[in-house]
N, C-alpha and C positions, 0 to 999 in steps of 0.2 A: 504494500500500500504506500503510494507516494503522497506524502502530505507535507512537503517542504515549502509550500506557498510559492508565490511568484513575485514577492516584493523584497528580493535580496540582491539580485545582480543589477547594479545601476545601469540605466540606459542614458547615454549622452547623445546630443544631436549628431546625426550622420547624414551627409558629411559635416565636419565642423564648420562653423561660420568663418567666413573669410577674415583675413587680418590676424593680428597678434594682440592678445590682451596681456598687459604688463602687470595687472593686479593679481590677486589670488582667486582661486576657484575651489568649489567643493560641491558634492552632491548631497541631496537631502538625506541620503542613507547614513551619512556620517555626522549629521547635525545633532547636537546634544543640548547646548546651553546658549541662550541669546546673549549672555554677558561676554561671550568670546568676540562679539561683533560691536561692542560698545565704541562709540566715536567714529564708526566707519560708515561709508556710503555703500549700501548693499543693493544689488539688483537681483530680485527673485524671479527666476525664469520658469513660468508655468502657472496654470490656474486650477490645479487639482486641489484635493483636500490638504495635502502636505504643504503646498505653497501658501494656502490660506492660513493654516495654523502657524507656520513659521513666520510669515509676514506680520501676523498679529503680535507674536512675541517680540519680534525685532523692532516694532514701532515704538516700544518703550525703551529701547537700548541704543539702537543705531542712530547716527546723525541724520541719515536719510534712508528711506525704504522705497524702492520702486518695484513694481510688478510688470513684467513683460508678458503681454497676452498676444500670442500669435494669432489666435482666433477668439471669437466671442464665447461667453460661458454663461450658463444659468447658475447663479449662486442662490441656493435655497436656504431659507432660515431653518433652524433646527426645530422650531415649533411654528405652527400656522394656526391661527385662531384658537390657541389654547391646547392644540394636540400636536404630538410629534408629526413632522411633515410626512414621513413615509407611511404613517398610518392612514392618511387620507387616500393615498394611492392604493394601499392595500385593501381598504374598504370598497373602493370602486372596482378593483380587479375582479371581484366575484361576479360582476354583472355587466361590465362594459369592455369592449375591445380597447386595445392600447391607444389607438388614434383618438378615439373619443375621450378617453381618460386624459390624454395629453392636452386636448383643448380645454377641458375643465380645469386641469391643474394649472395651466398657464393663466387662465382667467382669474383663478384664486390668487396666484402670485401677483398679478398686476393690481388686484384690489388691495392686497396687503401692502403693496409698495406705494400706494397713492399718497401724494403729499411730500414724498422724498425729493429734495432738490440738491443740485450740485454735481460734482464729478461722479462718474460711475464707471464700472467695468463695462467693456463693450458687450452688447447683447449677442447671444448665439444665433447663428442663422438656422440652426437645427431646432427641433422641438425639444422640450424639456425631458421627455422620455426616450430621446434618441441619443443621449450622451451619458457618460458616467456622471452621477450626481456630485456636485460640490456643495458642501454644507458649511455655512459660516454665518453667525449672527453679528460678527464684529467687523470683518473686512469692508463690507459696503459702507458702514458708518465711518470707519477710519478714512476711506477714500473720499467720502463727502466732506469730512473735516479737514482734508488736506494733509493728513498724517501719513498716508500711503499714496504715492504717485502711480498713475497707470500709464504704461507705455505700450507701443505697438511691438510687433515681432522684431527680432534683431536682424539687421542687415549685414553689419560687419564690425570688427573691432579695430581701433586705432590707438595703440598705447593703452591709456586708461579710459579713453573715450569710447562710448558705444553709440554707433549710429543705428537708428531704428528705421523701419520700412516706410514710415511716414515722413522721413527727412529730419526728424528731431534728433538731437545729440545730448548725451549726459556723460559726466565724468563720474566713475564709480571706483571703489577700492576692491570690491569682492563681488563675484558672480556666483550665486547659489543656484545650482541646477535642480529644479523640481520637475524633472522631465520623465519620471516614471522608471520602470524596471523591465528587464527582459525575463521572460519565463525560461528557466533553465532546470535541467535535471542532470547535473554533472556526474552523478554516480551511476547513471545508466549508459549503456552503449549507444552512441549516436545513431548507429544503424537501426536500433530498436525504436528510438524516439528522436528523429532528426530535429523536429521543432515542436516543443510542447504546446506552443501557442496555436499550432495548426493541426492538433491531434484530434481526429474524429472520435469522440467518446459518447457512448450511450448514457444518457442522463448526466453527462459531464463527469462520469465516474468510470465506466467500463470500456476498455478497448474492444474492438469488434473481433479481434483474432487472437487474443491472449487471455485465457481465463486466470492466469497466475499473476496478473498485473491489474492494479486499480489506482485511481487518483481521487484525492479529496482536497478541495480548495483550488483546483486549477480552473478558475472561472473568474469572470468580471461581472459583478452583480449590479443591478440598478439600485440596490439598497444595501443594508448591512450584510457583511459577509458571513458572520457567525451563525445566523439561522440557516443559511444555505449549507455551511459546513456540517452543522448538526444533522440536517436532513440527509445529506450525503452519507454521513456516518451510519445513520439508522438504516438507510437503504443497503449499504455495503454489509453491515452486520447481518441483516436478514438473509442476504445471499450467502455469506460465508457460513452461516449456521444452518443452511439448507431449508430455511423457512420460506424462501422466495426464489423461484427459478428465473434465470435470465431468459428473455425471449430468444427465439432463433436468430441467427446472424442476419437473415434477410429482414426480419422485423426491426432489428436494431438499426441496420443500415438505412431502412426506409425512414425511421424516426430521426436519425442523425441528419439525413439529407434534407428532410422537410424543415427541421429546426434551423439548419445552416442557411437554407434559402430565406426563411423568415428573418433571420438575424441580419443577413446582407441587405434585405429590403429595408430594415429598420435602422441599422447602424452603419451600413456601407461596408467598406473593407477594413475597418478598424477592429481587428481581433474578432471576427465574427464567430470563430469556433469557440471562443471563451465566453461569449455574451450570455447573460441570464437575466430574464425579467424575474426579479426575486419573488413577486407575488404569484405569478403563473407557475414558476418552478416549485414553490413550496406546496401549492395545491396539487400539482402533478405527482410529486413524491408521496403526498398524503393518499392520493388515489392508489398509487402502486402498493402502498403498505396496508391498505384497508383490509385486504383479504389474507394478510400474512398469518400463517399458522403459529400457534404457540410453540415455544422451544421444546424439542424432544430430547430424550437422554443422550442421543448420539448426534445432535444437531451440530453440523459443521466439522465433525471429526473426519479425518482422512484415513480411510481404511484400505489396506492391501490384503487381498485374499488369494491364496494359491489354489490351483485346481478349480478356478472360477467357472469353468464351463461344464463341470460335472454336477451330479445330483446335489451333493452338499453345497458346492460352491454357488450354484444358481440360487438355491434357497437362502444362503447367507447373504449374497449380494442383494437379492430382492428385499430381505428384511432390513438390512442396514440402510439401504436407500430409503425405504419407507420411514425409517426413524430419523431421516434427515442427514445421514452421513454421505460423504463423497467417497465412492467406492471404485477401485480399479482392480482388475483381476490379472493373474498370471496363469497361463495354461499352455500346453504343448502347441496348440494351434489357436489363433485368434478366432473368435466366434461372434459374429455379428448378431446372432439371435439371443445371446446372453443378456440378462437384465442390466449388466454394467459393462463398461469398456474392458476388453480382454486383450492383454499384450501377449503375443506369441513368445514363449520362453521355454526352453528345455531345462528343467530344474536339475538335470544330471550333468549339465555342461556349465562349468564355472564362468566361462566367457559369456554364454547366453544369459546366465543369471545376472551378471554385472550389468549388461545392457538392458535386460528386462526391468530390473529394479530402478535403474536410472530413468527409463522411459515412464514407468509407473509413477515415480516421484514427480516427474515433470507434469504429468497429467493431473496429479493430485495438488498441484500448486506449490511444489517445492518442499514437501515434507511428508511424513507418515506419523499418524497418531496410534494406529492399531494395525498389527500384523496378525493374520489368522493363517497358520500353517495347516491347511486343509488337504492339500494334494496327497494322494495315497494310491497305492497299488496293492491288490490282493491276488491270490492265486494259490494253487496246490503246491505244497513244498514240504513233504515229510522230513522230519528231523533225522531219520535213520539213513537217508540217502546223501551222497556227496552233494555239495552246493551246485545247483544247476544255474543256467543263465537266468531263470526266473527268480532264483534266490538273490542273485547279484542285482537284478533289476529292482526288486522290492527294497533291498537294503539301500541301494543307490537313491531311490526316490523318497522312500518313507523317512529315512534317517538323514542321509547326506544332503539330499535336496533341501530339506527343511533347515538343516544346519547352515547351508550356503546362503539361502535367502535371508535367514535371520542375521547372519554376519554382515551381509550387504546392506540390510535395512537398519541395523542397530544404531549407527551414528544419528540417523534421523529420529529414531524412536527415543534415544537418550536425550536429544535436544528438546523433544516434545514431552518428556516424562510420560512416555506412552505405555502401551500394553502389547504383550505377545501372548497369543493363545495357540497352543499345540493341540490338535485333535488326534489323540492317541486311540486307544481301543480298550475295552474291558479285557481283551486278550493280553494286554500288556501286564496285567496282574493275575489273571486267571487263564493260563495258557490252555489251548486246545490242540489235540493232535492233528496231523495232516496239513497244518497251516503254520509250520514253524517259522518260515521267513517273515510272515506278517506279524506274528506275535513277538518274535525277537526284535524286529525293527521298531515296533511300537514300544516295547519295553526299553530299548536303547534310546528312543526318542524321549521317553519320560525321564530317563537318566540324564539326557542332555539338558532338558528343561530344568531339572533340579540343579545341575551345575551352573547353568546360565543364571539362575536365580541367585546363587551364591556370589557370582561375579558382578552382575549388573542389577541386582534387585533393589539397590538403593535408588536407582533412577528409572528402572523399567519394571513394570509389573509383569510377572510370568505366571501363566496358568496352564495346566494340562487338563483337558476334558476327556472323559473316558466313556464314550457311547458304547452300547452293545451293538448287535447286528441291526442295520437298517437296510431295507430292501432297496438295492441299487445295483447298477451294472458291475460294480467292483466284485460281486460274488459270482458273476456269470461264468468265468473261467473255471472256478471251483466246481460249480454244478455240472458244467460240461465234462469235467474229468470224473464225475461220479462221486465226488467227495463233499457234497453239500452237508453243511452242519446245521441245517434248518431245525433239526430235531434236538440239537444240543444247546444252541444259543437262541434265546427267545427274541424275536424282532421287536423293535420299538419304533414309535412314530418319528419321522424326520423332523417334524415341527418341535418336538421336545428337545432334540439335540440343538437346533438353531436357537431356541429360547435359552438353553443353558449357556451357549456361547455368548449371547447378548447379555445375559445376566453377569457373566464373568467380566465382560468388557466395561459394563456400566457400574459395577460395584465400586463402592468408595475405596476399598482396598482390594487389590487383585487377589482372589482366592488361590490357594496353592493347587489343589486337586478338586475336580468337579465331576461327580457321577451324574448321569442325565436322568436317572429314574430312582425310585425308592428301592427297587430290587437291585439296581446297580450298586447303590451304597452298601447294601447288605453283602453282596458278592465281594466287593472290594474289601470290606472289613474282614470277611471270612478269609480271603486270600492272604491278607497281611498278618492277621493275628492267629489264624489257625490253618497254615498252609497245608499241613498233612491231611487235615479233614477235607479241605477244598480239593486236594488231589484225589482222595478216595471218591468224593462225589462225582468228579469229572470222569474218573475211570469207570465207575459203575454205569454212568449215563452212556459213555461210548461203547461199553461192552453190550449194553442193551441194543444200541443201534446196530452193532455188528451182528448180533444174534438175529436181528430182524431183517438182515440182508441188505442194509442200507448201502454198503460199499461193495456189494458182490461183483459189480462190473467194473470196478476201478483198479487198473493195474498198479497204480501207486500205493494202494492200500493192501497189497499182497502180504507184506510183512505183518501188518496189523491183523489181518484175517488169520494168517498162519498161527500167530501167537495166541489167538483166541480159539484155535481149533476149527476154523472156518475156511479151509483152503479152497473150497469150491463146491 
């Protein structure tokens, strides 16, 4: 969020006025005390608010104060008929177009100024609502009293003498430039923002093609800037917390184009991209925010989910998005049908992981608050057989892939004081036969989570979730091999697992281990506190399945059948 303002880099006349000035010069940006100009003849160049305020202070200190007005100006009193001047225009903005408001405002100003005689600042050829407002109760009176002299624009310098465009000349000691500022963002690459004053921004906040960048205060308002800045902050906060969605790029472009056309018609080529009618703008933002949802537990959180195109990943992405989070997924292949953007990434390839996490972080706006290590692979892998390619694949994805992604994302998570959730399995604590690679990889994953908690737990919350069997394609290869454990492990609803993950992420403190059902909590307690009893229960259940012929057609279960006296 760029909120550095645009009143910092002084703007001087370009090209400089002809001739050489032998006195001293300064810009309003460096002005501090009027006493520094005591006894001097000072020329204030400009008719904006800074010029009026500085000229008022100098009138009581300097020997002579002159104001150079290159063009006419509307100087508005701070109050009009007992009310702040801007409130009159604000009240009319609700019912009248700006041209009619302008006529009424100018009529009121002329009525308020009736009876004033003597010298005055030159009138503006533009309407009062077609220029940046200049407020002063004192300068017009000081001009009429002869304490501030009014001069035309500068033509050239000759020593200490200044010749003006109307032929008049004056000798001055100091020229104080009140000529405004240039909008700059020196900390951004010029290729990204070549000229901030000509940047097309939706609602003067959002770039059309960069979700990771926003601006507050890059505007020139017809009234006070602070109400606009507050409105922009509310608008941005609603978007960052997921309570308000940005329109499509086409809609934003159409709005910016129409607004720019209207600004040029009203203000010409004087910073049309930055111009704001304060009253219209505040009403527009209020309409934008009218239907904003209340904040949700995950509002604005940046979530990275691995295995986002699978059954668990899709459900997690949809739920996180529903709760207001910004979600990006990683999966082997990009999937346009997934509920969240999915970056193609091979989690078993370190180089692919590096690039994938970098791209996900970019899409999330430069950081990660939550990482859900969900990607997993299952399949038949009896423990009695030598490790097959399937065993290596499961260990590589379920353990090393999660380890690699976590390591790549950890610097972002640490900066955000974020959370990591590992989706393990009940088989990590209650192992089952014929699926050794899955159980071993998930138990190792839980051990990795425990170690990570010891190392990074002061800054990153670490949780391991232990679901039981959920009906999903991950079990298809096991069923095809005739090794289905459907009768050994009881299925549970997918929604319960998703809710457990959400609860872990939104808890005030990250829980250590989370079982997804009441039965799961009992099984985990049994496995940890009475492992021998747990083994006997599993063995009896498996023996009953073997006796029922559940694995009769599975070559990989030959050893299990033989040891149970069921060779064929």
